[in-house]
LUMTOR-452096 format. One record per residue (C-alpha): residue number from 1; x, y, z. Coordinates in steps of 0.1 Angstrom, whole numbers. Layout:
BEGIN
R pos  east north    up
R NUM     X     Y     Z
...
***
This chain:
BEGIN
R pos  east north    up
R   1     0     0     0
R   2    14    34    -9
R   3     4    68     6
R   4   -14    77   -26
R   5   -36    46   -23
R   6   -50    58    10
R   7   -86    71    11
R   8   -93   108    18
R   9  -105    99    53
R  10   -74    80    60
R  11   -52   109    49
R  12   -74   133    70
R  13   -68   112   101
R  14   -31   112    95
R  15   -32   150    90
R  16   -51   154   123
R  17   -26   132   141
R  18     2   153   126
R  19   -14   185   137
R  20   -22   172   172
R  21    13   160   178
R  22    27   192   164
R  23     6   213   187
R  24    17   192   217
R  25    54   196   208
R  26    52   233   201
R  27    32   240   232
R  28    57   221   254
R  29    86   240   238
R  30    70   274   243
R  31    60   265   279
R  32    96   257   287
R  33   110   287   268
R  34    89   312   287
R  35    93   296   321
R  36   127   308   335
R  37   126   283   363
R  38   123   253   340
R  39   152   230   337
R  40   156   193   327
R  41   181   188   355
R  42   158   171   379
R  43   144   148   353
R  44   178   138   340
R  45   193   133   375
R  46   164   111   385
R  47   169    88   355
R  48   173    51   360
R  49   185    22   340
R  50   216    15   319
R  51   218    51   305
R  52   217    67   339
R  53   253    78   336
R  54   247    95   302
R  55   217   114   315
R  56   236   125   346
R  57   263   138   323
R  58   238   158   303
R  59   226   173   336
R  60   261   183   347
R  61   266   220   355
R  62   288   224   323
R  63   261   209   300
R  64   227   216   315
R  65   224   250   297
R  66   230   234   263
R  67   208   204   272
R  68   179   227   282
R  69   183   249   251
R  70   185   219   227
R  71   154   204   243
R  72   134   236   237
R  73   148   240   202
R  74   140   204   192
R  75   105   206   207
R  76    97   238   189
R  77   112   226   156
R  78    92   194   157
R  79    60   213   166
R  80    65   240   139
R  81    74   214   112
R  82    44   193   119
R  83    19   222   123
R  84    32   240    92
R  85    36   209    71
R  86    71   218    60
R  87   102   196    68
R  88    76   172    82
R  89    96   141    79
R  90   127   156    95
R  91   105   169   123
R  92    88   135   128
R  93   122   118   130
R  94   136   144   154
R  95   106   141   176
R  96   108   103   176
R  97   144   105   187
R  98   137   130   214
R  99   109   108   228
R 100   132    78   226
R 101   156    97   249
R 102   128   107   272
R 103   119    70   274
R 104   155    58   280
R 105   158    83   309
R 106   129    67   326
R 107   122    34   310
R 108    89    17   319
R 109   107   -14   331
R 110    96   -35   362
R 111   116   -26   393
R 112   125    10   382
R 113   110    41   396
R 114    87    58   371
R 115    89    91   388
R 116    59   114   384
R 117    37    97   358
R 118     1    99   347
R 119    -5    62   352
R 120    10    29   358
R 121    31    17   329
R 122    48   -16   321
R 123    71   -14   291
R 124    49     9   271
R 125    43    45   281
R 126    30    76   263
R 127    65    84   250
R 128    66    51   231
R 129    31    56   218
R 130    37    91   206
R 131    71    82   192
R 132    55    54   171
R 133    28    78   159
R 134    57   101   147
R 135    72    71   128
R 136    38    67   111
R 137    39   104   101
R 138    74    99    89
R 139    63    69    67
R 140    31    87    55
R 141    39   124    51
R 142     8   145    46
R 143    22   179    39
R 144    17   174     1
R 145   -21   174     9
R 146   -23   199    37
R 147     6   222    46
R 148    31   248    36
R 149    49   222    14
R 150    18   219    -8
R 151    15   257   -11
R 152    51   261   -20
R 153    51   233   -46
R 154    19   247   -61
R 155    34   281   -64
R 156    65   267   -81
R 157    44   247  -106
R 158    23   278  -114
R 159    55   298  -122
R 160    68   270  -144
R 161    35   268  -163
R 162    33   306  -168
R 163    69   309  -181
***
């Protein structure tokens, strides 16, 4: 099955999923940007599992500023890319990687502390689910049907036709 063989309703659901996830990422990025007290330090220092040392290193005094800034930048890039429908595949991939890092910092494995969560998880949590949804968006990009990419490509095609 190719993307072009999807029905209009299937495409529309993918577009809605892209927009919802884009809004979530952009909102989280803006919230962190405008909250001067926000830092990822506590989240990173409370990590557990085999990557605990890596996340503690990211939370070190020499790196936490860069870590915080990169977190905000990636959140806002992913959100803007998905909402605007431009660089959608790159945004989806970057978002999936970021969510993978969030998961590895606090994996939903038996015996590990889940920290402050919105439920009880065992192996699968919301980061895994949203990350998989981003991989679906990566595989089935919708910006050619709804987004800035469609507008830009249509404008280029009109210029070529009028020349």
